[in-house]
Residue, then its C-alpha position, 0 to 999 in steps of 0.5 A: x500500500x505504501x509503495x503503490x500509493x505513497x501520496x495516499x499513505x502520507x495523507x492518511x498517516x498525517x491525519x492519524x498522527x497526534x502531533x500534526x496540526x491537522x492530525x488525529x485530533x482533526x480527524x476525530x473532530x471531523x468524524x464527530x461533527x459528521x456523525x452529529x450532522x447525520x443524527x440531527x438530519x435523521x431526527x429532523x426528517x422524522x419530525x418534518x415528515x411526522x413519522x414514528x418518532x413524533x408519536x413517541x414524542x407525544x406519548x412520552x410528553x403525556x406520560x410525564x404530564x400524567x405522573x407529575x408530582x409536586x416534589x419532583x416538579x420543584x426539582x425539575x424547575x430548579x434544574x431547568x431555571x439554572x440552565x436558562x440563558x442567564x444561568x448558562x451565561x453566568x456559568x460560562x462567565x465563571x468558567x471563563x474567569x477560571x480559564x483566564x486565571x489559569x492562562x488557558x487562553x485557547x480553552x477560553x477562546x473555545x468557550x467564547x466561540x462554543x457556548x454563545x455561538x451554539x446558543x445563537x445557532x439553536x435560535x436560528x434552527x428554531x426559526x427554521x423548523x418552527x415546531x410548536x411546543x407540546x400541547x397538554x391539558x395541564x402543562x407544568x410550564x408554558x412557553x410561546x417560543x418554538x420547540x425544536x431543538x431544545x435550547x437548554x439542552x444545547x447550552x448544557x451540552x456545550x458547557x458540560x462538554x467543554x468542561x469535561x474535555x478540559x478536565x479530561x485533558x489534564x493529567x490524571x488516571x483514566x478512571x477519573x476521566x471516565x467519571x468526568x465524562x459520565x458526570x457531564x452526560x448525567x448533567x446534560x441528561x438531567x437538563x433534557x429530562x427537566x425540559x421533557x418532564x415540564x412539558x416544554x420539549x419533546x424527546x426529539x427536541x432533546x435528542x436533536x439538541x444533543x446532536x447540535x451541541x456535540x457537532x458544534x462543540x467538535x467544530x469549536x474544539x477542533x478549530x481552536x486546537x488546530x490554531x494552537x498547533x499551527x502557532x506552536x509549529x511556527x514558533x519552533x521554526 
């Protein structure tokens, strides 16, 4: 293979080399982005064409609504309000201050691009699809804006995903890295659950939001990492 197709071999080897500016991190980032786009596209198609997923959405929304309890509703309200626009901007600001203190300038840049940019992207997608929110007889929470995808879940995916990526990159044992990733997934899951339980989003809204968040985060982290590697390569010349 190497002798027959030297250019192909060189290109593939460069894409799989960890130290290259467009190496393994770039390949993984692009792969995650493409998978996220495919998942989002599949969900969006189901929603637009009112296929089986739409009926599952409606059943889950009514199931949660029929089994709501005051105590659990209070918990879900705390989680959902903590991750609204104001709450996420506060969390992002605190993390940004931490990055500044630690002089993690590239992580700070990734934060500034990913969280606000992803939230704006979500607003654009809402106006493109213009999906109405769940219609329930006794809603726990009512909103007049569009439903697809879930803005709270997008923001949570971006914030906790970036935080987990930063912590995983720090020196440490793999078991701690696994717990970090698990913790990020749990937090995103709780935010998505709160939106479905309160009756303001469907399951497909949450699933699509996670796909959007993962795809956008992959673009941001990959782009910033590529910038850092290029600058480091120039500095050593």
